[in-house]
KOLPA-502319 format. One line per field, with one value per residue (C-alpha): residue number from 1; residue in three letters; x, y, z. Coordinates in Angstrom, 3 decimals. Example, Ala and Ser with C-alpha at 12.3 -4.5 7.8 and 13.67 -1.06 7.14 Angstrom:
KOLPA-502319
pos <- [1	2]
code <- [Ala	Ser]
X <- [12.300	13.670]
Y <- [-4.500	-1.060]
Z <- [7.800	7.140]
end
This chain:
KOLPA-502319
pos <- [1	2	3	4	5	6	7	8	9	10	11	12	13	14	15	16	17	18	19	20	21	22	23	24	25	26	27	28	29	30	31	32	33	34	35	36	37	38	39	40	41	42	43	44	45	46	47	48	49	50	51	52	53	54	55	56	57	58	59	60	61	62	63	64	65	66	67	68	69	70	71	72	73	74	75	76	77	78	79	80	81	82	83	84	85	86	87	88	89	90	91	92	93	94	95	96	97	98	99	100	101	102	103	104	105	106	107	108	109	110	111	112	113	114	115	116	117	118	119	120	121	122	123	124	125	126	127	128	129	130	131	132	133	134	135	136	137	138	139	140	141	142	143	144	145	146	147	148	149	150	151	152	153	154	155	156	157	158	159	160	161	162	163	164	165	166	167	168	169	170	171	172	173	174	175	176	177	178	179	180	181	182	183	184	185	186	187	188	189	190	191	192	193	194	195	196	197	198	199	200	201	202	203	204	205	206	207	208	209	210	211	212	213	214	215	216	217	218	219	220	221	222	223	224	225	226	227	228	229	230	231	232	233	234	235	236	237	238	239	240	241	242	243	244	245	246	247	248	249	250	251	252	253	254	255	256	257	258	259	260	261	262	263	264	265	266	267	268	269	270	271	272	273	274	275	276	277	278	279	280	281	282	283	284	285	286	287	288	289	290	291	292	293	294	295	296	297	298	299	300	301	302	303	304	305	306	307	308	309	310	311	312	313	314	315	316	317	318	319	320	321	322	323	324	325	326	327	328	329	330	331	332	333	334	335	336	337	338	339	340	341	342	343	344	345	346	347	348	349	350	351]
code <- [Unk	Unk	Unk	Unk	Unk	Unk	Unk	Unk	Unk	Unk	Unk	Unk	Unk	Unk	Unk	Unk	Unk	Unk	Unk	Unk	Unk	Unk	Unk	Unk	Unk	Unk	Unk	Unk	Unk	Unk	Unk	Unk	Unk	Unk	Unk	Unk	Unk	Unk	Unk	Unk	Unk	Unk	Unk	Unk	Unk	Unk	Unk	Unk	Unk	Unk	Unk	Unk	Unk	Unk	Unk	Unk	Unk	Unk	Unk	Unk	Unk	Unk	Unk	Unk	Unk	Unk	Unk	Unk	Unk	Unk	Unk	Unk	Unk	Unk	Unk	Unk	Unk	Unk	Unk	Unk	Unk	Unk	Unk	Unk	Unk	Unk	Unk	Unk	Unk	Unk	Unk	Unk	Unk	Unk	Unk	Unk	Unk	Unk	Unk	Unk	Unk	Unk	Unk	Unk	Unk	Unk	Unk	Unk	Unk	Unk	Unk	Unk	Unk	Unk	Unk	Unk	Unk	Unk	Unk	Unk	Unk	Unk	Unk	Unk	Unk	Unk	Unk	Unk	Unk	Unk	Unk	Unk	Unk	Unk	Unk	Unk	Unk	Unk	Unk	Unk	Unk	Unk	Unk	Unk	Unk	Unk	Unk	Unk	Unk	Unk	Unk	Unk	Unk	Unk	Unk	Unk	Unk	Unk	Unk	Unk	Unk	Unk	Unk	Unk	Unk	Unk	Unk	Unk	Unk	Unk	Unk	Unk	Unk	Unk	Unk	Unk	Unk	Unk	Unk	Unk	Unk	Unk	Unk	Unk	Unk	Unk	Unk	Unk	Unk	Unk	Unk	Unk	Unk	Unk	Unk	Unk	Unk	Unk	Unk	Unk	Unk	Unk	Unk	Unk	Unk	Unk	Unk	Unk	Unk	Unk	Unk	Unk	Unk	Unk	Unk	Unk	Unk	Unk	Unk	Unk	Unk	Unk	Unk	Unk	Unk	Unk	Unk	Unk	Unk	Unk	Unk	Unk	Unk	Unk	Unk	Unk	Unk	Unk	Unk	Unk	Unk	Unk	Unk	Unk	Unk	Unk	Unk	Unk	Unk	Unk	Unk	Unk	Unk	Unk	Unk	Unk	Unk	Unk	Unk	Unk	Unk	Unk	Unk	Unk	Unk	Unk	Unk	Unk	Unk	Unk	Unk	Unk	Unk	Unk	Unk	Unk	Unk	Unk	Unk	Unk	Unk	Unk	Unk	Unk	Unk	Unk	Unk	Unk	Unk	Unk	Unk	Unk	Unk	Unk	Unk	Unk	Unk	Unk	Unk	Unk	Unk	Unk	Unk	Unk	Unk	Unk	Unk	Unk	Unk	Unk	Unk	Unk	Unk	Unk	Unk	Unk	Unk	Unk	Unk	Unk	Unk	Unk	Unk	Unk	Unk	Unk	Unk	Unk	Unk	Unk	Unk	Unk	Unk	Unk	Unk	Unk	Unk	Unk	Unk	Unk	Unk	Unk	Unk	Unk	Unk	Unk	Unk	Unk	Unk	Unk	Unk]
X <- [11.037	8.407	4.720	4.287	1.290	1.453	0.497	1.917	-1.086	-0.095	2.988	0.804	-1.944	-2.297	-1.651	1.700	4.798	6.074	8.894	12.093	14.272	17.840	19.510	23.284	25.776	28.421	29.342	26.756	23.945	24.536	24.711	21.396	19.877	20.964	19.309	16.062	16.156	16.115	12.907	11.013	11.209	14.123	15.555	18.916	19.716	23.386	24.992	27.200	25.774	28.711	27.820	24.180	25.276	27.593	24.759	22.190	24.392	27.133	25.295	28.318	29.280	32.923	33.936	32.859	32.391	34.886	34.413	33.821	30.460	27.549	24.349	20.833	19.577	16.363	18.191	17.741	19.792	19.196	20.960	17.629	16.719	13.121	12.453	13.734	11.807	8.532	8.934	9.309	7.046	10.028	13.135	16.518	19.085	22.600	24.313	26.895	25.870	27.331	25.132	22.077	20.115	20.734	19.388	16.332	15.619	15.715	13.580	10.940	10.086	9.358	8.224	4.641	3.380	3.936	6.612	8.889	12.546	15.175	18.667	21.852	23.988	25.958	26.842	25.635	25.238	27.997	26.791	23.356	24.408	21.238	20.623	19.493	15.935	15.699	16.732	14.048	11.455	12.543	12.788	10.068	7.512	5.023	7.365	8.209	11.985	14.273	17.616	19.023	22.272	24.422	27.777	27.806	31.017	29.535	31.855	31.286	27.500	27.668	29.786	27.100	28.531	25.890	25.173	22.469	21.151	18.440	15.775	14.679	11.420	9.264	6.317	6.796	4.180	5.788	9.214	7.843	6.303	9.448	11.881	10.876	12.246	15.708	15.833	17.419	18.485	21.888	20.943	18.871	16.994	15.661	13.433	13.250	11.502	14.650	15.586	17.570	19.668	20.496	21.483	23.690	25.334	26.066	27.736	29.740	31.159	32.937	34.752	35.855	37.038	39.442	40.771	41.291	42.893	45.394	46.166	46.814	49.381	51.045	51.040	49.078	48.190	44.930	44.171	44.529	42.235	39.634	39.882	39.331	36.407	34.724	35.026	33.759	30.521	30.019	30.896	28.439	25.722	25.998	25.673	23.044	20.805	21.227	20.046	17.056	18.223	17.466	20.298	19.772	20.354	24.005	24.674	22.911	23.664	23.810	25.954	28.391	27.961	28.800	31.542	33.318	33.384	34.227	37.119	38.565	37.890	40.696	37.959	36.761	37.217	37.303	39.851	41.891	41.795	43.115	45.909	46.943	46.963	49.045	51.590	52.147	50.010	47.987	44.219	44.022	46.436	44.553	41.221	42.719	43.802	40.328	37.549	34.801	33.662	34.800	31.939	33.869	36.064	33.102	31.307	34.170	33.633	29.843	30.095	32.202	29.589	26.985	29.262	29.566	25.833	24.884	27.779	29.257	32.967	33.920	37.692	37.990	35.945	37.825	41.218	40.058	38.704	42.031	43.953	41.530	40.729	43.284	46.712	47.308	49.293	48.160	50.812	49.383	45.892	46.739	48.805	45.757	43.557	45.968	46.324	42.627	42.122	39.735	36.676	33.449	33.062	29.424	28.831	32.306	32.893	36.467	38.140]
Y <- [14.761	13.859	13.895	14.952	14.265	10.655	9.999	7.272	5.103	5.131	3.119	0.045	0.963	0.511	4.172	5.443	4.371	6.641	8.959	8.712	11.819	11.422	14.647	14.492	13.494	11.615	7.954	6.549	8.873	7.890	4.207	4.340	6.323	3.567	0.947	2.916	3.516	-0.240	-0.437	2.632	6.255	8.051	11.550	12.550	16.143	17.082	20.499	20.200	20.582	18.508	15.637	15.795	15.645	12.721	10.754	11.561	11.155	8.713	6.899	7.436	9.477	9.547	11.969	9.651	6.140	6.138	5.124	1.435	1.732	2.024	3.534	2.554	4.470	5.094	7.248	10.920	13.718	17.457	20.384	22.223	21.818	23.031	20.679	17.712	18.673	19.034	15.485	13.854	11.201	9.982	12.018	10.336	12.618	11.846	15.028	15.181	16.028	19.538	20.425	18.413	21.174	23.718	21.386	20.615	24.334	24.788	21.672	23.042	25.733	23.223	19.897	18.705	17.687	14.222	13.080	10.564	11.542	8.775	9.777	8.097	10.061	8.227	11.195	13.800	17.550	19.480	22.273	20.767	17.083	16.177	13.041	13.560	12.398	15.004	17.712	16.518	16.678	20.223	21.617	19.513	18.743	16.095	14.341	10.757	10.536	7.511	6.147	3.503	2.068	-1.045	-2.495	-0.716	0.366	2.393	1.269	-2.419	-2.049	-0.014	-2.738	-5.298	-7.190	-8.627	-6.474	-5.662	-2.708	-1.931	0.716	2.282	4.237	5.126	3.219	-0.447	-0.426	2.584	0.942	-2.174	-0.148	1.887	-1.027	-2.457	0.676	-0.127	-3.813	-5.594	-9.201	-8.340	-5.654	-6.922	-4.357	-5.321	-3.117	-1.912	0.782	1.567	4.852	6.024	2.859	2.785	6.460	6.169	2.980	4.673	7.636	5.614	3.007	5.757	6.875	3.310	2.848	5.744	3.895	0.702	2.681	4.080	0.496	-0.497	2.295	0.982	-2.588	-3.966	-7.652	-9.204	-10.155	-6.517	-5.371	-7.966	-6.821	-3.159	-3.929	-6.241	-3.754	-1.065	-3.019	-3.073	0.610	1.668	-0.558	1.073	4.587	3.628	2.022	5.012	7.347	5.147	2.552	-1.168	-3.513	-5.933	-3.141	-2.909	-6.557	-6.190	-4.720	-1.082	-1.926	-4.815	-5.300	-1.715	-1.591	-4.596	-3.291	0.297	-0.868	-3.394	-2.178	-0.348	1.741	3.028	6.787	6.675	3.866	5.930	8.901	6.694	5.331	8.797	10.027	6.996	7.948	11.212	13.613	16.242	16.021	19.225	17.783	14.479	16.159	18.538	15.523	13.956	14.604	12.960	13.401	11.123	11.569	10.045	13.144	15.397	12.805	12.198	15.330	14.948	11.366	12.474	15.071	12.291	10.103	12.871	13.594	9.967	9.187	6.449	5.640	5.304	4.726	4.070	7.111	9.156	8.281	9.005	12.376	13.102	12.465	14.221	17.254	17.599	16.915	13.444	10.866	7.439	5.853	7.657	6.553	2.857	3.236	4.850	1.924	-0.691	1.212	0.552	-2.274	-4.904	-5.867	-7.724	-8.223	-7.092	-5.016	-3.468	0.203	0.000	-1.065]
Z <- [-55.827	-53.251	-52.425	-48.799	-46.651	-45.500	-41.875	-39.641	-40.426	-44.069	-43.220	-42.930	-45.415	-49.138	-49.836	-51.077	-49.194	-46.450	-47.493	-45.450	-45.339	-44.115	-42.991	-43.333	-45.993	-43.988	-44.269	-41.853	-42.914	-46.541	-45.658	-43.785	-46.656	-49.042	-46.820	-46.692	-50.461	-51.028	-49.001	-50.205	-51.378	-49.715	-49.993	-48.521	-47.650	-47.937	-47.526	-50.595	-54.087	-55.343	-53.016	-54.104	-57.732	-56.990	-55.357	-58.046	-61.112	-60.156	-57.349	-55.135	-52.103	-53.067	-50.320	-47.496	-48.903	-51.765	-55.370	-54.658	-52.902	-55.332	-53.963	-55.109	-58.115	-56.181	-53.608	-54.425	-52.858	-52.527	-50.894	-50.575	-46.895	-47.207	-50.093	-48.076	-44.936	-46.830	-48.134	-44.754	-43.281	-41.241	-40.399	-39.875	-38.228	-39.467	-38.267	-35.415	-31.866	-32.017	-35.011	-34.019	-32.286	-35.041	-37.719	-35.581	-35.124	-38.892	-39.293	-36.892	-39.430	-42.187	-40.697	-40.413	-36.927	-35.461	-37.929	-36.136	-35.715	-35.637	-34.540	-35.749	-33.281	-30.611	-28.465	-25.997	-26.307	-24.582	-22.342	-21.676	-21.290	-23.177	-25.166	-28.764	-28.048	-25.290	-27.740	-30.174	-27.399	-26.571	-30.095	-31.771	-29.065	-30.103	-32.517	-31.434	-30.964	-30.981	-32.142	-34.488	-33.113	-33.069	-34.169	-37.511	-39.207	-42.060	-44.854	-44.082	-44.079	-47.292	-48.889	-48.102	-45.153	-42.828	-39.775	-37.242	-35.285	-32.772	-33.305	-30.021	-29.946	-26.936	-28.431	-29.335	-32.093	-33.742	-33.468	-35.153	-37.992	-38.552	-38.304	-41.676	-43.345	-41.995	-42.914	-45.843	-46.354	-44.886	-42.371	-39.457	-37.366	-33.961	-31.784	-28.189	-26.195	-24.155	-25.823	-22.782	-22.586	-26.292	-26.326	-23.241	-24.530	-27.846	-26.175	-23.662	-26.032	-27.975	-24.833	-24.107	-27.685	-27.120	-24.069	-26.064	-28.898	-26.407	-25.456	-29.070	-29.280	-26.126	-27.511	-24.580	-24.786	-25.913	-22.315	-21.273	-24.059	-23.071	-19.446	-20.342	-22.654	-20.148	-17.316	-19.711	-20.184	-16.425	-16.126	-18.823	-17.346	-13.925	-15.297	-17.844	-15.248	-12.930	-15.699	-16.515	-19.035	-18.882	-17.865	-20.760	-23.281	-22.295	-23.106	-26.467	-29.865	-28.745	-25.729	-25.902	-29.649	-30.565	-27.931	-29.443	-33.005	-32.030	-29.866	-32.315	-35.863	-37.633	-39.271	-35.883	-35.535	-31.749	-31.634	-34.100	-31.718	-28.913	-31.072	-32.184	-28.575	-27.692	-30.339	-28.478	-30.511	-28.620	-29.010	-31.082	-33.655	-33.751	-34.434	-36.998	-39.029	-39.149	-41.668	-39.587	-35.994	-33.158	-30.690	-27.789	-27.545	-26.815	-24.685	-22.226	-20.136	-20.209	-18.972	-16.020	-15.104	-15.106	-12.967	-10.395	-10.486	-9.830	-7.502	-9.689	-9.909	-13.601	-13.738	-17.488	-18.499	-15.889	-17.382	-20.954	-19.849	-18.127	-21.347	-23.693	-21.562	-18.772	-20.226	-18.807	-20.804	-21.982	-19.762	-16.751	-17.788	-17.751	-14.582	-12.993	-13.970	-12.663	-9.389	-8.701	-6.195	-7.634	-5.616	-6.310	-10.075	-10.199	-7.081	-6.774	-7.532	-8.850	-12.111]
end
């Protein structure tokens, strides 16, 4: 299935093309794998033998992308983890935040040194509050770690609608070399070296999408939605900068761009969580009815710990955390926001 052994330099040489290995069989992991497969040799590791067979034989991932989305014939899938790991010149992590560390630990037994690791996860690890790149640095020291993020609803990208993302890696030259693997005529990939900012933006926007979803359930107006989303951009920027991100990142694809689509798309898992909470369902029932992970649920409590650590008032995140983790209602959440006295738009600390 693969011929391991390519170094980073081979990405720009005349030797064989670098092998991308995508770990994870969900909708976004499969979509990114299909993008990479159009650019060069790509292997996707999935847990299910049935899913691997579906991808290899039918060129579908019916469980997550439906029957309509046809995958490239060049994309090969396996449920043999060691086989996939041995292939890798680039690793793409498409597993949820709660399983991220475990997969990396398993990967550490199989992976060659210095192979770059690109995360697709827009979340934070509960318990440690670590970003995914920090976990990579801890479990796989010496492996460059970054993230691919942006306003990307998986099904739309898989169906061929034009979209864009930003690839953040600590080294600009490496980001530039890797970015070509994630580009097609309809999928534009930009680059940055602000790994911290992109990761924090990705985690925060999911929390705010839950807030906007609650509003949809309450039939709030378009003006109200715009107000919440705009103040969310400012809220995420303040925390992101405090942690070490760059301000411009939060007005870019990973920040405002991803926030807009996650808050407004009917395909958004986190918006769906907010709407279901707004209909009166408890969070346990909402999650039990979902087949995919809504990272904003797990991120809410972590974000509030960051807010306390850095001394930042984050009213929107606070109200989402109260509903998700502390038994508050969506009505109380919006009442809490409107009770905040507005101040200076940029320098103020309130909603």
